[in-house]
C-alpha positions in Angstrom: 26.5 64.0 102.8 29.4 62.6 104.8 32.8 62.4 103.2 35.5 60.3 104.5 38.8 62.1 104.5 41.6 59.9 103.5 44.6 60.0 105.9 48.0 60.3 104.3 50.0 57.1 104.2 53.3 56.7 105.8 54.9 56.8 102.4 53.3 60.1 101.6 54.3 61.6 104.9 57.9 60.4 104.4 57.9 61.9 100.8 56.6 65.3 102.1 59.3 65.2 104.9 62.1 64.5 102.4 60.8 67.3 100.1 60.7 69.9 103.0 64.1 68.8 104.2 65.5 69.1 100.7 64.0 72.6 100.3 65.3 73.7 103.7 68.8 72.4 103.1 68.8 74.0 99.6 67.7 77.3 101.1 70.4 77.1 103.8 73.2 76.1 101.4 72.1 78.9 99.0 72.2 81.4 101.9 75.6 80.2 103.0 77.0 80.3 99.5 75.7 83.8 99.1 77.4 84.8 102.4 80.8 83.4 101.5 83.8 85.7 101.8 84.4 87.0 98.3 87.6 88.2 96.5 87.9 91.9 95.6 88.0 95.1 97.6 84.8 95.5 99.6 84.6 99.0 101.0 81.9 98.2 103.6 83.7 95.1 104.7 86.9 97.1 105.2 85.2 99.9 107.0 84.0 97.3 109.5 87.5 96.1 109.9 88.7 99.7 110.7 85.8 100.1 113.2 87.1 96.9 114.9 90.7 98.0 114.8 89.8 101.4 116.5 88.5 99.6 119.6 92.0 98.4 120.6 94.6 99.9 118.3 93.9 103.7 118.7 94.0 106.2 121.5 90.7 106.7 123.3 90.5 110.3 122.0 90.8 109.3 118.4 88.8 106.1 118.8 85.8 108.2 119.7 85.8 109.6 116.2 85.3 106.1 114.7 81.9 104.5 114.9 81.4 101.2 116.8 81.4 98.0 114.8 78.0 97.4 113.3 77.8 93.7 112.6 80.7 92.2 114.7 81.2 90.9 118.2 84.4 90.3 120.1 85.2 86.6 120.8 88.8 86.8 122.2 91.4 89.3 123.2 94.9 88.0 123.5 97.4 88.7 126.3 100.3 91.1 125.4 103.1 89.0 124.0 106.3 89.2 122.0 107.3 92.8 121.2 104.2 94.3 123.0 102.1 92.6 120.4 98.3 92.0 120.8 95.5 90.7 118.6 91.7 90.3 118.8 89.3 87.8 117.3 86.0 89.2 116.2 83.1 87.5 114.4 81.7 89.6 111.6 78.1 88.9 110.4 78.2 85.7 112.4 80.2 84.0 109.6 83.6 85.6 109.2 86.4 85.5 111.8 88.5 88.6 111.8 92.0 88.3 113.2 93.0 91.9 113.9 96.6 92.8 115.0 97.4 95.9 117.0 99.8 98.6 115.7 102.7 100.3 117.5 102.2 101.4 121.1 104.2 104.0 123.1 106.4 101.3 124.7 110.0 101.1 123.6 109.8 97.3 123.0 106.9 98.0 120.5 109.0 100.4 118.6 111.8 97.8 118.6 109.6 95.7 116.2 109.8 98.6 113.7 113.4 99.4 114.2 114.6 95.8 113.9 114.4 96.4 110.1 117.2 94.3 108.7 115.9 91.7 106.2 116.1 88.0 106.6 115.4 85.3 104.0 111.7 84.6 103.5 112.3 80.9 104.3 114.0 79.7 107.4 113.7 79.5 111.2 113.8 81.9 114.1 115.2 80.6 117.4 113.3 82.6 119.9 113.5 80.6 123.0 114.6 77.2 124.3 111.3 75.6 123.4 110.2 78.1 120.7 111.6 77.7 117.2 109.4 79.3 114.5 109.8 77.6 111.2 108.5 79.7 108.3 108.2 79.7 104.6 106.7 82.9 103.3 107.8 82.8 99.6 109.2 80.4 97.1 111.7 82.7 95.4 115.2 82.1 96.8 116.0 85.8 96.9 112.8 86.8 98.7 113.5 88.6 102.1 111.3 90.1 104.8 111.4 92.6 107.7 112.8 90.6 110.6 111.0 92.7 113.3 107.6 92.0 111.9 108.4 88.4 111.3 109.4 88.0 115.0 106.2 89.6 116.1 104.2 87.4 113.8 105.8 84.3 115.3 104.4 85.1 118.7 100.9 85.9 117.3 100.7 82.9 115.0 101.4 80.6 117.9 98.4 82.1 119.7 96.2 82.4 116.6 96.4 78.9 115.2 94.4 77.2 118.1 91.7 79.9 117.7 91.6 79.3 113.9 91.1 75.6 114.6 88.3 76.3 117.1 86.5 78.5 114.6 86.9 75.9 111.9 85.4 73.2 114.2 82.5 75.6 114.8 81.8 75.7 111.1 83.6 79.0 110.2 85.4 78.9 106.9 86.0 82.6 106.2 88.9 84.4 107.8 90.1 88.0 107.5 93.7 88.8 108.7 94.0 92.6 109.2 96.1 95.3 110.8 96.8 99.0 110.7 100.3 100.5 110.7 102.7 98.0 112.4 99.8 95.7 112.6 99.7 95.8 108.8 103.3 94.9 108.5 102.8 92.0 110.8 99.6 91.0 108.9 101.7 90.5 105.7 103.8 88.0 107.6 100.8 86.2 109.1 98.9 86.1 105.9 101.9 84.6 104.0 102.5 82.1 106.8 98.9 80.9 106.9 98.8 80.6 103.1 101.9 78.4 103.3 100.4 76.3 106.1 97.3 75.8 103.9 99.3 74.8 100.9 101.1 72.2 103.0 97.8 70.8 104.4 98.4 72.1 108.0 95.4 74.4 107.6 92.3 73.1 105.9 92.1 73.6 102.1 88.5 75.0 102.3 89.4 78.0 104.4 89.0 81.3 102.6 91.6 83.8 103.7 91.5 87.5 102.9 94.2 90.0 104.0 93.7 93.7 104.6 96.8 95.8 105.5 96.4 99.6 106.0 98.9 102.4 106.6 101.4 99.6 106.5 105.2 99.9 106.3 106.9 98.0 103.5 107.1 94.3 104.4 110.1 93.0 102.3 112.0 93.1 99.1 110.7 92.9 95.5 110.9 89.1 95.4 108.7 88.8 98.4 106.3 91.2 96.8 106.2 89.2 93.6 105.5 86.0 95.5 102.9 87.5 97.8 101.1 89.2 94.9 101.1 85.9 93.0 99.6 84.1 96.0 96.8 86.7 96.5 96.4 87.7 92.9 92.7 86.8 92.6 91.7 89.7 94.9 92.5 88.3 98.3 94.8 91.1 99.6 94.6 94.9 99.6 96.9 97.5 101.0 95.2 100.7 101.8 97.3 103.9 101.9 96.7 107.6 102.6 99.1 109.6 100.3 99.8 112.1 103.1 100.9 109.3 105.5 104.7 108.9 105.9 104.7 105.4 107.4 104.1 103.5 104.1 107.3 105.0 102.8 109.3 103.2 105.5 111.6 101.4 106.0 114.0 103.4 103.9 115.1 101.3 100.9 118.6 100.7 99.6 119.1 98.9 96.3 122.4 97.3 95.2 123.4 95.1 92.3 122.9 92.1 94.7 119.2 92.8 94.5 119.1 92.2 90.8 118.1 88.8 89.3 120.9 86.3 88.5 120.8 87.3 84.9 121.6 91.1 84.9 124.0 93.5 83.1 126.5 93.9 86.0 128.8 90.9 85.0 128.8 92.1 81.4 129.7 95.6 82.5 132.5 94.4 84.7 133.8 92.2 81.8 133.7 95.2 79.4 135.7 97.2 81.9 138.4 94.5 82.1 138.9 94.6 78.4 139.7 98.3 78.3 143.2 99.8 78.2 144.9 100.4 81.6 144.0 104.1 82.0 140.4 103.6 80.7 140.0 100.6 83.1 141.3 102.7 86.0 138.8 105.5 85.2 135.8 103.2 84.7 136.6 101.2 87.9 136.7 104.5 89.8 133.4 105.6 88.4 131.8 102.2 89.0 133.0 102.1 92.6 131.7 105.6 93.3 128.3 104.6 91.8 127.9 101.3 93.8 129.9 101.8 97.0 127.5 104.2 98.8 124.5 101.8 98.6 126.7 98.9 99.7 127.9 101.0 102.7 124.3 101.9 103.5 123.3 98.2 103.6 126.2 97.5 105.9 125.0 100.3 108.3 121.5 98.9 108.1 122.8 95.5 109.2 124.9 97.1 112.0 122.3 99.3 113.6 118.9 98.0 112.5 120.2 94.4 112.6 122.9 93.5 115.1 122.6 96.5 117.5 118.8 96.1 117.7 119.1 92.3 118.1 121.1 93.0 121.3 118.2 94.9 122.7 115.8 92.1 121.6 118.0 89.6 123.6 117.5 91.7 126.7 113.8 90.8 126.5 114.4 87.2 125.2 117.8 86.0 126.5 117.7 82.8 124.5 117.0 84.6 121.2 119.6 83.7 118.5 120.2 86.4 116.0 119.4 85.1 112.5 121.5 85.5 109.4 120.5 88.5 107.5 119.8 88.8 103.7 122.3 90.6 101.6 120.1 93.6 100.8 117.7 96.1 102.2 115.6 96.8 99.1 112.1 97.5 100.6 109.1 97.8 98.4 105.3 98.0 98.9 103.5 94.8 98.2 100.1 93.6 97.1 97.1 95.2 95.4 97.0 98.9 96.3 94.0 101.0 97.3 95.2 104.6 97.3 93.1 107.1 99.4 93.8 110.4 97.7 93.0 113.5 99.9 90.9 116.3 98.3 90.3 119.9 99.4 87.7 118.9 102.0 90.2 116.5 103.6 92.9 119.2 103.7 90.5 121.6 105.4 89.3 119.0 108.0 92.7 117.7 108.7 94.7 120.9 108.4 98.0 120.5 110.1 98.3 123.0 113.0 101.3 125.3 113.3 104.1 123.7 115.3 102.3 120.4 115.0 104.2 117.7 116.9 101.8 114.8 116.1 103.8 112.9 113.6 100.9 110.4 113.2 98.5 113.2 112.2 97.7 111.7 108.8 98.5 108.1 109.9 95.9 107.5 112.5 92.5 105.8 111.9 90.3 109.0 111.7 91.9 110.3 108.5 91.8 106.9 107.0 88.1 106.3 107.9 87.2 109.8 106.6 88.8 109.1 103.3 87.4 105.6 103.0 83.8 106.9 103.5 84.3 109.1 100.5 86.2 106.5 98.4 84.6 105.4 95.2 85.8 102.0 94.1 
């Protein structure tokens, strides 16, 4: 018995085509949604960031102790610029662009970025060259201030990074990680705050997801900058990773004065109370008050003199058209952002036992100790 097989009509074919297309698009969109960069500390994600960083920010001897990146490939390596600054662009898992900044090198100009440690207001302009003025707005609070050396370094890097961010975005990438170890971490604070501001002002697209990892980082600015930065990244978009045996996160040295207090503070009331005392009591109280406050004010003046003006003269030797910026009134440095503390145990102390007459001041600061602790870290 012969049966005639009915051929599908064009309407049926079109219906099946639409159904398959819908299913395919739904599967792709679901997959992409599942792959989006997520807030919160991701140990495996950050370990990959350290593996990337070790390829260009660590000595060859120590880099051998860190595994190669597992799921990332290098897209771009910048030329050396600014204060011996350098960055690399990697693509992680074929979906996340990693903008990784190099730490301090052995060059004197690289150390200049660390030593140029006076604070400048977190909103303003750096006149770097005749045709290079870096306008920045890193925090809303009027008393917020940041490390000028890291800000200057970030200015050079941001100029090179932004076209690459634009290229990545046009290629469909929406997830970006800004990261750096040591000096690279200090600079990454500046870059992260700068990019977030550009995004708020519509210069960077609103649908970019930006995550910031700073590790072994020096302190980036004062308490008001920390407040603002933590407010901007409060939903789990920044983490600062620190080994407790590392001395670098305790720098720059901080000096707090009454000028660092909010507008409403007890200092005016105290001064007014002193004025109301009898002559001899007033004399004694003023003497005590001056002895309590004068040393810190003197220390800030010395900061401005040596880590501000004196260092700026050396910066001008590299960049003759650089105009020294006005400095903030204080030097109250604090750590900023969500903290991930790597706490060494006995096995760490045995593995990284400081040898006698050790001259390696970066013994606990380099990437191998951080990677070792991170492998054992339980979040």
